[in-house]
PDB file of N, CA, C and O in Angstrom:
ATOM      1  N   UNK A   1       9.842  12.661  -1.050  1.00  0.00           N
ATOM      2  CA  UNK A   1       9.524  12.087   0.233  1.00  0.00           C
ATOM      3  C   UNK A   1       8.178  12.638   0.706  1.00  0.00           C
ATOM      4  O   UNK A   1       7.934  13.842   0.639  1.00  0.00           O
ATOM      5  N   UNK A   2       7.328  11.764   1.175  1.00  0.00           N
ATOM      6  CA  UNK A   2       6.001  12.201   1.613  1.00  0.00           C
ATOM      7  C   UNK A   2       6.067  12.773   3.024  1.00  0.00           C
ATOM      8  O   UNK A   2       6.962  12.439   3.799  1.00  0.00           O
ATOM      9  N   UNK A   3       5.112  13.635   3.347  1.00  0.00           N
ATOM     10  CA  UNK A   3       5.105  14.239   4.681  1.00  0.00           C
ATOM     11  C   UNK A   3       4.831  13.211   5.773  1.00  0.00           C
ATOM     12  O   UNK A   3       4.315  12.123   5.516  1.00  0.00           O
ATOM     13  N   UNK A   4       5.184  13.582   6.976  1.00  0.00           N
ATOM     14  CA  UNK A   4       4.926  12.729   8.135  1.00  0.00           C
ATOM     15  C   UNK A   4       3.484  12.940   8.585  1.00  0.00           C
ATOM     16  O   UNK A   4       3.144  14.000   9.109  1.00  0.00           O
ATOM     17  N   UNK A   5       2.644  11.937   8.382  1.00  0.00           N
ATOM     18  CA  UNK A   5       1.256  12.027   8.805  1.00  0.00           C
ATOM     19  C   UNK A   5       1.042  11.434  10.182  1.00  0.00           C
ATOM     20  O   UNK A   5       0.065  11.769  10.852  1.00  0.00           O
ATOM     21  N   UNK A   6       1.930  10.565  10.614  1.00  0.00           N
ATOM     22  CA  UNK A   6       1.721   9.863  11.876  1.00  0.00           C
ATOM     23  C   UNK A   6       1.860  10.792  13.085  1.00  0.00           C
ATOM     24  O   UNK A   6       0.971  10.842  13.935  1.00  0.00           O
ATOM     25  N   UNK A   7       2.957  11.515  13.163  1.00  0.00           N
ATOM     26  CA  UNK A   7       3.217  12.310  14.359  1.00  0.00           C
ATOM     27  C   UNK A   7       2.152  13.381  14.613  1.00  0.00           C
ATOM     28  O   UNK A   7       1.722  13.523  15.758  1.00  0.00           O
ATOM     29  N   UNK A   8       1.702  14.147  13.602  1.00  0.00           N
ATOM     30  CA  UNK A   8       0.658  15.140  13.889  1.00  0.00           C
ATOM     31  C   UNK A   8      -0.626  14.517  14.447  1.00  0.00           C
ATOM     32  O   UNK A   8      -1.301  15.116  15.284  1.00  0.00           O
ATOM     33  N   UNK A   9      -0.953  13.320  13.981  1.00  0.00           N
ATOM     34  CA  UNK A   9      -2.154  12.652  14.495  1.00  0.00           C
ATOM     35  C   UNK A   9      -1.921  12.104  15.898  1.00  0.00           C
ATOM     36  O   UNK A   9      -2.799  12.202  16.755  1.00  0.00           O
ATOM     37  N   UNK A  10      -0.762  11.537  16.136  1.00  0.00           N
ATOM     38  CA  UNK A  10      -0.493  10.974  17.464  1.00  0.00           C
ATOM     39  C   UNK A  10      -0.410  12.045  18.543  1.00  0.00           C
ATOM     40  O   UNK A  10      -0.762  11.790  19.695  1.00  0.00           O
ATOM     41  N   UNK A  11       0.047  13.232  18.186  1.00  0.00           N
ATOM     42  CA  UNK A  11       0.130  14.316  19.160  1.00  0.00           C
ATOM     43  C   UNK A  11      -1.255  14.773  19.617  1.00  0.00           C
ATOM     44  O   UNK A  11      -1.415  15.225  20.751  1.00  0.00           O
ATOM     45  N   UNK A  12      -2.258  14.658  18.742  1.00  0.00           N
ATOM     46  CA  UNK A  12      -3.557  15.244  19.034  1.00  0.00           C
ATOM     47  C   UNK A  12      -4.663  14.240  19.335  1.00  0.00           C
ATOM     48  O   UNK A  12      -5.723  14.620  19.833  1.00  0.00           O
ATOM     49  N   UNK A  13      -4.429  12.965  19.040  1.00  0.00           N
ATOM     50  CA  UNK A  13      -5.497  11.976  19.142  1.00  0.00           C
ATOM     51  C   UNK A  13      -5.069  10.779  19.985  1.00  0.00           C
ATOM     52  O   UNK A  13      -3.876  10.566  20.205  1.00  0.00           O
ATOM     53  N   UNK A  14      -6.040   9.999  20.456  1.00  0.00           N
ATOM     54  CA  UNK A  14      -5.680   8.713  21.075  1.00  0.00           C
ATOM     55  C   UNK A  14      -4.914   7.866  20.061  1.00  0.00           C
ATOM     56  O   UNK A  14      -5.178   7.943  18.861  1.00  0.00           O
ATOM     57  N   UNK A  15      -3.969   7.059  20.539  1.00  0.00           N
ATOM     58  CA  UNK A  15      -3.037   6.387  19.626  1.00  0.00           C
ATOM     59  C   UNK A  15      -3.715   5.555  18.547  1.00  0.00           C
ATOM     60  O   UNK A  15      -3.275   5.581  17.397  1.00  0.00           O
ATOM     61  N   UNK A  16      -4.779   4.812  18.881  1.00  0.00           N
ATOM     62  CA  UNK A  16      -5.419   3.966  17.865  1.00  0.00           C
ATOM     63  C   UNK A  16      -6.039   4.814  16.762  1.00  0.00           C
ATOM     64  O   UNK A  16      -5.886   4.517  15.577  1.00  0.00           O
ATOM     65  N   UNK A  17      -6.737   5.869  17.160  1.00  0.00           N
ATOM     66  CA  UNK A  17      -7.334   6.763  16.158  1.00  0.00           C
ATOM     67  C   UNK A  17      -6.244   7.473  15.361  1.00  0.00           C
ATOM     68  O   UNK A  17      -6.395   7.691  14.159  1.00  0.00           O
ATOM     69  N   UNK A  18      -5.157   7.832  16.019  1.00  0.00           N
ATOM     70  CA  UNK A  18      -4.045   8.475  15.323  1.00  0.00           C
ATOM     71  C   UNK A  18      -3.442   7.595  14.249  1.00  0.00           C
ATOM     72  O   UNK A  18      -3.140   8.066  13.152  1.00  0.00           O
ATOM     73  N   UNK A  19      -3.265   6.309  14.556  1.00  0.00           N
ATOM     74  CA  UNK A  19      -2.738   5.377  13.552  1.00  0.00           C
ATOM     75  C   UNK A  19      -3.683   5.256  12.364  1.00  0.00           C
ATOM     76  O   UNK A  19      -3.241   5.294  11.215  1.00  0.00           O
ATOM     77  N   UNK A  20      -4.976   5.112  12.626  1.00  0.00           N
ATOM     78  CA  UNK A  20      -5.952   4.995  11.532  1.00  0.00           C
ATOM     79  C   UNK A  20      -5.970   6.248  10.672  1.00  0.00           C
ATOM     80  O   UNK A  20      -5.980   6.160   9.444  1.00  0.00           O
ATOM     81  N   UNK A  21      -5.975   7.399  11.298  1.00  0.00           N
ATOM     82  CA  UNK A  21      -5.999   8.653  10.546  1.00  0.00           C
ATOM     83  C   UNK A  21      -4.724   8.862   9.743  1.00  0.00           C
ATOM     84  O   UNK A  21      -4.773   9.413   8.643  1.00  0.00           O
ATOM     85  N   UNK A  22      -3.589   8.433  10.273  1.00  0.00           N
ATOM     86  CA  UNK A  22      -2.331   8.557   9.534  1.00  0.00           C
ATOM     87  C   UNK A  22      -2.356   7.694   8.276  1.00  0.00           C
ATOM     88  O   UNK A  22      -1.874   8.115   7.225  1.00  0.00           O
ATOM     89  N   UNK A  23      -2.916   6.491   8.379  1.00  0.00           N
ATOM     90  CA  UNK A  23      -3.031   5.614   7.210  1.00  0.00           C
ATOM     91  C   UNK A  23      -3.958   6.234   6.173  1.00  0.00           C
ATOM     92  O   UNK A  23      -3.645   6.237   4.982  1.00  0.00           O
ATOM     93  N   UNK A  24      -5.092   6.757   6.616  1.00  0.00           N
ATOM     94  CA  UNK A  24      -6.020   7.419   5.686  1.00  0.00           C
ATOM     95  C   UNK A  24      -5.356   8.610   5.000  1.00  0.00           C
ATOM     96  O   UNK A  24      -5.526   8.807   3.797  1.00  0.00           O
ATOM     97  N   UNK A  25      -4.613   9.391   5.745  1.00  0.00           N
ATOM     98  CA  UNK A  25      -3.940  10.554   5.178  1.00  0.00           C
ATOM     99  C   UNK A  25      -2.904  10.132   4.147  1.00  0.00           C
ATOM    100  O   UNK A  25      -2.767  10.772   3.104  1.00  0.00           O
ATOM    101  N   UNK A  26      -2.176   9.062   4.431  1.00  0.00           N
ATOM    102  CA  UNK A  26      -1.168   8.556   3.489  1.00  0.00           C
ATOM    103  C   UNK A  26      -1.831   8.107   2.189  1.00  0.00           C
ATOM    104  O   UNK A  26      -1.295   8.345   1.107  1.00  0.00           O
ATOM    105  N   UNK A  27      -2.992   7.459   2.286  1.00  0.00           N
ATOM    106  CA  UNK A  27      -3.712   7.024   1.089  1.00  0.00           C
ATOM    107  C   UNK A  27      -4.172   8.213   0.239  1.00  0.00           C
ATOM    108  O   UNK A  27      -4.209   8.120  -0.987  1.00  0.00           O
ATOM    109  N   UNK A  28      -4.517   9.312   0.878  1.00  0.00           N
ATOM    110  CA  UNK A  28      -4.955  10.504   0.145  1.00  0.00           C
ATOM    111  C   UNK A  28      -3.799  11.355  -0.375  1.00  0.00           C
ATOM    112  O   UNK A  28      -4.010  12.258  -1.184  1.00  0.00           O
ATOM    113  N   UNK A  29      -2.600  11.076   0.078  1.00  0.00           N
ATOM    114  CA  UNK A  29      -1.446  11.920  -0.244  1.00  0.00           C
ATOM    115  C   UNK A  29      -1.231  12.096  -1.738  1.00  0.00           C
ATOM    116  O   UNK A  29      -0.870  13.190  -2.171  1.00  0.00           O
ATOM    117  N   UNK A  30      -1.437  11.068  -2.534  1.00  0.00           N
ATOM    118  CA  UNK A  30      -1.183  11.171  -3.970  1.00  0.00           C
ATOM    119  C   UNK A  30      -2.374  11.617  -4.793  1.00  0.00           C
ATOM    120  O   UNK A  30      -2.275  11.711  -6.017  1.00  0.00           O
ATOM    121  N   UNK A  31      -3.493  11.894  -4.151  1.00  0.00           N
ATOM    122  CA  UNK A  31      -4.715  12.271  -4.856  1.00  0.00           C
ATOM    123  C   UNK A  31      -4.788  13.788  -4.985  1.00  0.00           C
ATOM    124  O   UNK A  31      -4.661  14.513  -3.998  1.00  0.00           O
ATOM    125  N   UNK A  32      -4.993  14.258  -6.209  1.00  0.00           N
ATOM    126  CA  UNK A  32      -5.115  15.690  -6.444  1.00  0.00           C
ATOM    127  C   UNK A  32      -6.559  16.103  -6.194  1.00  0.00           C
ATOM    128  O   UNK A  32      -7.462  15.673  -6.912  1.00  0.00           O
ATOM    129  N   UNK A  33      -6.779  16.927  -5.191  1.00  0.00           N
ATOM    130  CA  UNK A  33      -8.109  17.430  -4.861  1.00  0.00           C
ATOM    131  C   UNK A  33      -8.109  18.940  -5.075  1.00  0.00           C
ATOM    132  O   UNK A  33      -7.778  19.697  -4.162  1.00  0.00           O
ATOM    133  N   UNK A  34      -8.484  19.387  -6.297  1.00  0.00           N
ATOM    134  CA  UNK A  34      -8.421  20.821  -6.594  1.00  0.00           C
ATOM    135  C   UNK A  34      -9.481  21.604  -5.823  1.00  0.00           C
ATOM    136  O   UNK A  34     -10.524  21.072  -5.444  1.00  0.00           O
ATOM    137  N   UNK A  35      -9.185  22.870  -5.604  1.00  0.00           N
ATOM    138  CA  UNK A  35     -10.129  23.767  -4.930  1.00  0.00           C
ATOM    139  C   UNK A  35     -11.268  24.100  -5.886  1.00  0.00           C
ATOM    140  O   UNK A  35     -11.080  24.087  -7.102  1.00  0.00           O
ATOM    141  N   UNK A  36     -12.410  24.390  -5.362  1.00  0.00           N
ATOM    142  CA  UNK A  36     -12.800  24.412  -3.967  1.00  0.00           C
ATOM    143  C   UNK A  36     -13.092  23.000  -3.461  1.00  0.00           C
ATOM    144  O   UNK A  36     -13.619  22.161  -4.192  1.00  0.00           O
ATOM    145  N   UNK A  37     -12.745  22.757  -2.209  1.00  0.00           N
ATOM    146  CA  UNK A  37     -12.946  21.440  -1.602  1.00  0.00           C
ATOM    147  C   UNK A  37     -14.001  21.522  -0.516  1.00  0.00           C
ATOM    148  O   UNK A  37     -14.107  22.516   0.203  1.00  0.00           O
ATOM    149  N   UNK A  38     -14.785  20.444  -0.413  1.00  0.00           N
ATOM    150  CA  UNK A  38     -15.821  20.320   0.601  1.00  0.00           C
ATOM    151  C   UNK A  38     -15.507  19.091   1.430  1.00  0.00           C
ATOM    152  O   UNK A  38     -15.433  17.985   0.895  1.00  0.00           O
ATOM    153  N   UNK A  39     -15.322  19.268   2.725  1.00  0.00           N
ATOM    154  CA  UNK A  39     -15.039  18.169   3.647  1.00  0.00           C
ATOM    155  C   UNK A  39     -16.345  17.789   4.339  1.00  0.00           C
ATOM    156  O   UNK A  39     -16.783  18.461   5.273  1.00  0.00           O
ATOM    157  N   UNK A  40     -16.964  16.700   3.867  1.00  0.00           N
ATOM    158  CA  UNK A  40     -18.234  16.240   4.421  1.00  0.00           C
ATOM    159  C   UNK A  40     -17.948  15.324   5.597  1.00  0.00           C
ATOM    160  O   UNK A  40     -17.175  14.373   5.478  1.00  0.00           O
ATOM    161  N   UNK A  41     -18.572  15.611   6.733  1.00  0.00           N
ATOM    162  CA  UNK A  41     -18.280  14.862   7.950  1.00  0.00           C
ATOM    163  C   UNK A  41     -16.953  15.292   8.536  1.00  0.00           C
ATOM    164  O   UNK A  41     -16.161  14.464   8.985  1.00  0.00           O
ATOM    165  N   UNK A  42     -16.716  16.586   8.528  1.00  0.00           N
ATOM    166  CA  UNK A  42     -15.407  17.133   8.887  1.00  0.00           C
ATOM    167  C   UNK A  42     -15.059  17.014  10.366  1.00  0.00           C
ATOM    168  O   UNK A  42     -13.885  17.083  10.731  1.00  0.00           O
ATOM    169  N   UNK A  43     -16.066  16.837  11.222  1.00  0.00           N
ATOM    170  CA  UNK A  43     -15.775  16.785  12.653  1.00  0.00           C
ATOM    171  C   UNK A  43     -15.125  18.081  13.106  1.00  0.00           C
ATOM    172  O   UNK A  43     -15.569  19.169  12.741  1.00  0.00           O
ATOM    173  N   UNK A  44     -14.081  17.958  13.895  1.00  0.00           N
ATOM    174  CA  UNK A  44     -13.393  19.155  14.388  1.00  0.00           C
ATOM    175  C   UNK A  44     -12.343  19.672  13.408  1.00  0.00           C
ATOM    176  O   UNK A  44     -11.654  20.648  13.701  1.00  0.00           O
ATOM    177  N   UNK A  45     -12.215  19.035  12.259  1.00  0.00           N
ATOM    178  CA  UNK A  45     -11.300  19.499  11.222  1.00  0.00           C
ATOM    179  C   UNK A  45      -9.877  19.011  11.348  1.00  0.00           C
ATOM    180  O   UNK A  45      -9.040  19.355  10.513  1.00  0.00           O
ATOM    181  N   UNK A  46      -9.571  18.222  12.359  1.00  0.00           N
ATOM    182  CA  UNK A  46      -8.198  17.777  12.575  1.00  0.00           C
ATOM    183  C   UNK A  46      -7.670  16.998  11.375  1.00  0.00           C
ATOM    184  O   UNK A  46      -6.580  17.291  10.883  1.00  0.00           O
ATOM    185  N   UNK A  47      -8.421  16.019  10.903  1.00  0.00           N
ATOM    186  CA  UNK A  47      -7.953  15.202   9.782  1.00  0.00           C
ATOM    187  C   UNK A  47      -7.722  16.066   8.544  1.00  0.00           C
ATOM    188  O   UNK A  47      -6.674  15.976   7.905  1.00  0.00           O
ATOM    189  N   UNK A  48      -8.699  16.899   8.211  1.00  0.00           N
ATOM    190  CA  UNK A  48      -8.558  17.748   7.034  1.00  0.00           C
ATOM    191  C   UNK A  48      -7.366  18.676   7.123  1.00  0.00           C
ATOM    192  O   UNK A  48      -6.690  18.926   6.125  1.00  0.00           O
ATOM    193  N   UNK A  49      -7.109  19.181   8.301  1.00  0.00           N
ATOM    194  CA  UNK A  49      -5.980  20.095   8.495  1.00  0.00           C
ATOM    195  C   UNK A  49      -4.654  19.398   8.242  1.00  0.00           C
ATOM    196  O   UNK A  49      -3.737  19.998   7.681  1.00  0.00           O
ATOM    197  N   UNK A  50      -4.542  18.133   8.649  1.00  0.00           N
ATOM    198  CA  UNK A  50      -3.291  17.395   8.473  1.00  0.00           C
ATOM    199  C   UNK A  50      -3.188  16.793   7.070  1.00  0.00           C
ATOM    200  O   UNK A  50      -2.129  16.861   6.446  1.00  0.00           O
ATOM    201  N   UNK A  51      -4.274  16.207   6.573  1.00  0.00           N
ATOM    202  CA  UNK A  51      -4.206  15.418   5.347  1.00  0.00           C
ATOM    203  C   UNK A  51      -4.381  16.220   4.070  1.00  0.00           C
ATOM    204  O   UNK A  51      -3.788  15.885   3.045  1.00  0.00           O
ATOM    205  N   UNK A  52      -5.177  17.264   4.116  1.00  0.00           N
ATOM    206  CA  UNK A  52      -5.446  18.054   2.914  1.00  0.00           C
ATOM    207  C   UNK A  52      -4.510  19.253   2.911  1.00  0.00           C
ATOM    208  O   UNK A  52      -4.681  20.194   3.686  1.00  0.00           O
ATOM    209  N   UNK A  53      -3.540  19.207   2.047  1.00  0.00           N
ATOM    210  CA  UNK A  53      -2.494  20.237   2.027  1.00  0.00           C
ATOM    211  C   UNK A  53      -3.091  21.612   1.764  1.00  0.00           C
ATOM    212  O   UNK A  53      -3.671  21.851   0.705  1.00  0.00           O
ATOM    213  N   UNK A  54      -2.951  22.485   2.699  1.00  0.00           N
ATOM    214  CA  UNK A  54      -3.503  23.818   2.595  1.00  0.00           C
ATOM    215  C   UNK A  54      -4.919  23.869   3.126  1.00  0.00           C
ATOM    216  O   UNK A  54      -5.530  22.832   3.386  1.00  0.00           O
ATOM    217  N   UNK A  55      -5.441  25.070   3.288  1.00  0.00           N
ATOM    218  CA  UNK A  55      -6.774  25.208   3.866  1.00  0.00           C
ATOM    219  C   UNK A  55      -7.860  24.697   2.930  1.00  0.00           C
ATOM    220  O   UNK A  55      -7.773  24.856   1.713  1.00  0.00           O
ATOM    221  N   UNK A  56      -8.870  24.088   3.506  1.00  0.00           N
ATOM    222  CA  UNK A  56     -10.040  23.626   2.773  1.00  0.00           C
ATOM    223  C   UNK A  56     -11.111  24.691   2.898  1.00  0.00           C
ATOM    224  O   UNK A  56     -11.257  25.328   3.941  1.00  0.00           O
ATOM    225  N   UNK A  57     -11.856  24.875   1.822  1.00  0.00           N
ATOM    226  CA  UNK A  57     -12.818  25.968   1.802  1.00  0.00           C
ATOM    227  C   UNK A  57     -13.991  25.742   2.764  1.00  0.00           C
ATOM    228  O   UNK A  57     -14.340  26.645   3.524  1.00  0.00           O
ATOM    229  N   UNK A  58     -14.604  24.553   2.744  1.00  0.00           N
ATOM    230  CA  UNK A  58     -15.824  24.331   3.520  1.00  0.00           C
ATOM    231  C   UNK A  58     -15.788  22.970   4.194  1.00  0.00           C
ATOM    232  O   UNK A  58     -15.365  21.979   3.599  1.00  0.00           O
ATOM    233  N   UNK A  59     -16.234  22.934   5.435  1.00  0.00           N
ATOM    234  CA  UNK A  59     -16.418  21.689   6.163  1.00  0.00           C
ATOM    235  C   UNK A  59     -17.826  21.641   6.717  1.00  0.00           C
ATOM    236  O   UNK A  59     -18.309  22.633   7.264  1.00  0.00           O
ATOM    237  N   UNK A  60     -18.499  20.493   6.585  1.00  0.00           N
ATOM    238  CA  UNK A  60     -19.850  20.340   7.131  1.00  0.00           C
ATOM    239  C   UNK A  60     -19.896  19.097   8.008  1.00  0.00           C
ATOM    240  O   UNK A  60     -19.237  18.094   7.737  1.00  0.00           O
ATOM    241  N   UNK A  61     -20.689  19.192   9.060  1.00  0.00           N
ATOM    242  CA  UNK A  61     -20.827  18.080   9.995  1.00  0.00           C
ATOM    243  C   UNK A  61     -22.119  18.283  10.782  1.00  0.00           C
ATOM    244  O   UNK A  61     -22.487  19.423  11.064  1.00  0.00           O
ATOM    245  N   UNK A  62     -22.821  17.195  11.146  1.00  0.00           N
ATOM    246  CA  UNK A  62     -24.048  17.361  11.933  1.00  0.00           C
ATOM    247  C   UNK A  62     -23.787  17.737  13.393  1.00  0.00           C
ATOM    248  O   UNK A  62     -24.705  18.185  14.079  1.00  0.00           O
ATOM    249  N   UNK A  63     -22.577  17.568  13.873  1.00  0.00           N
ATOM    250  CA  UNK A  63     -22.261  17.863  15.280  1.00  0.00           C
ATOM    251  C   UNK A  63     -21.800  19.315  15.414  1.00  0.00           C
ATOM    252  O   UNK A  63     -20.676  19.655  15.042  1.00  0.00           O
ATOM    253  N   UNK A  64     -22.661  20.147  15.937  1.00  0.00           N
ATOM    254  CA  UNK A  64     -22.367  21.581  16.036  1.00  0.00           C
ATOM    255  C   UNK A  64     -21.146  21.866  16.913  1.00  0.00           C
ATOM    256  O   UNK A  64     -20.392  22.795  16.625  1.00  0.00           O
ATOM    257  N   UNK A  65     -20.940  21.090  17.967  1.00  0.00           N
ATOM    258  CA  UNK A  65     -19.772  21.310  18.828  1.00  0.00           C
ATOM    259  C   UNK A  65     -18.472  21.083  18.063  1.00  0.00           C
ATOM    260  O   UNK A  65     -17.496  21.809  18.253  1.00  0.00           O
ATOM    261  N   UNK A  66     -18.467  20.073  17.199  1.00  0.00           N
ATOM    262  CA  UNK A  66     -17.278  19.820  16.376  1.00  0.00           C
ATOM    263  C   UNK A  66     -17.031  20.964  15.411  1.00  0.00           C
ATOM    264  O   UNK A  66     -15.889  21.377  15.210  1.00  0.00           O
ATOM    265  N   UNK A  67     -18.090  21.474  14.817  1.00  0.00           N
ATOM    266  CA  UNK A  67     -17.941  22.604  13.898  1.00  0.00           C
ATOM    267  C   UNK A  67     -17.423  23.847  14.614  1.00  0.00           C
ATOM    268  O   UNK A  67     -16.625  24.604  14.062  1.00  0.00           O
ATOM    269  N   UNK A  68     -17.875  24.046  15.825  1.00  0.00           N
ATOM    270  CA  UNK A  68     -17.371  25.200  16.598  1.00  0.00           C
ATOM    271  C   UNK A  68     -15.879  25.059  16.892  1.00  0.00           C
ATOM    272  O   UNK A  68     -15.133  26.038  16.853  1.00  0.00           O
ATOM    273  N   UNK A  69     -15.455  23.827  17.186  1.00  0.00           N
ATOM    274  CA  UNK A  69     -14.028  23.582  17.420  1.00  0.00           C
ATOM    275  C   UNK A  69     -13.228  23.848  16.145  1.00  0.00           C
ATOM    276  O   UNK A  69     -12.168  24.472  16.195  1.00  0.00           O
ATOM    277  N   UNK A  70     -13.732  23.380  15.009  1.00  0.00           N
ATOM    278  CA  UNK A  70     -13.050  23.635  13.730  1.00  0.00           C
ATOM    279  C   UNK A  70     -12.981  25.130  13.452  1.00  0.00           C
ATOM    280  O   UNK A  70     -11.962  25.630  12.977  1.00  0.00           O
ATOM    281  N   UNK A  71     -14.055  25.839  13.745  1.00  0.00           N
ATOM    282  CA  UNK A  71     -14.069  27.293  13.548  1.00  0.00           C
ATOM    283  C   UNK A  71     -13.070  27.979  14.473  1.00  0.00           C
ATOM    284  O   UNK A  71     -12.345  28.884  14.061  1.00  0.00           O
ATOM    285  N   UNK A  72     -13.041  27.540  15.723  1.00  0.00           N
ATOM    286  CA  UNK A  72     -12.107  28.129  16.691  1.00  0.00           C
ATOM    287  C   UNK A  72     -10.669  27.958  16.240  1.00  0.00           C
ATOM    288  O   UNK A  72      -9.848  28.858  16.421  1.00  0.00           O
ATOM    289  N   UNK A  73     -10.360  26.815  15.658  1.00  0.00           N
ATOM    290  CA  UNK A  73      -9.003  26.535  15.209  1.00  0.00           C
ATOM    291  C   UNK A  73      -8.712  27.081  13.818  1.00  0.00           C
ATOM    292  O   UNK A  73      -7.574  26.990  13.357  1.00  0.00           O
ATOM    293  N   UNK A  74      -9.692  27.639  13.143  1.00  0.00           N
ATOM    294  CA  UNK A  74      -9.480  28.250  11.820  1.00  0.00           C
ATOM    295  C   UNK A  74      -9.159  27.256  10.737  1.00  0.00           C
ATOM    296  O   UNK A  74      -8.364  27.545   9.843  1.00  0.00           O
ATOM    297  N   UNK A  75      -9.767  26.083  10.801  1.00  0.00           N
ATOM    298  CA  UNK A  75      -9.440  25.021   9.847  1.00  0.00           C
ATOM    299  C   UNK A  75     -10.028  25.318   8.467  1.00  0.00           C
ATOM    300  O   UNK A  75      -9.371  25.076   7.455  1.00  0.00           O
ATOM    301  N   UNK A  76     -11.241  25.831   8.413  1.00  0.00           N
ATOM    302  CA  UNK A  76     -11.934  26.056   7.140  1.00  0.00           C
ATOM    303  C   UNK A  76     -12.134  27.545   6.910  1.00  0.00           C
ATOM    304  O   UNK A  76     -12.215  28.334   7.851  1.00  0.00           O
ATOM    305  N   UNK A  77     -12.212  27.906   5.650  1.00  0.00           N
ATOM    306  CA  UNK A  77     -12.423  29.317   5.286  1.00  0.00           C
ATOM    307  C   UNK A  77     -13.862  29.682   5.536  1.00  0.00           C
ATOM    308  O   UNK A  77     -14.259  30.823   5.298  1.00  0.00           O
TER     309      UNK A  77
END
């Protein structure tokens, strides 16, 4: 049984964005992404935290405020 991707997104995001992110996460569920992983366009790290099982090593994004939020939440190593 696959994990629940919808509820974690709906709790943290506006409903439309939550639905889209849950679908994206479900599509990635069967893909093996071995470490080290790089999340390009990571934003605040919410999607990576929910969709990528376990911590991701590096996240990059042009928006410094989003990166600070990801750092505050400890999303990336």
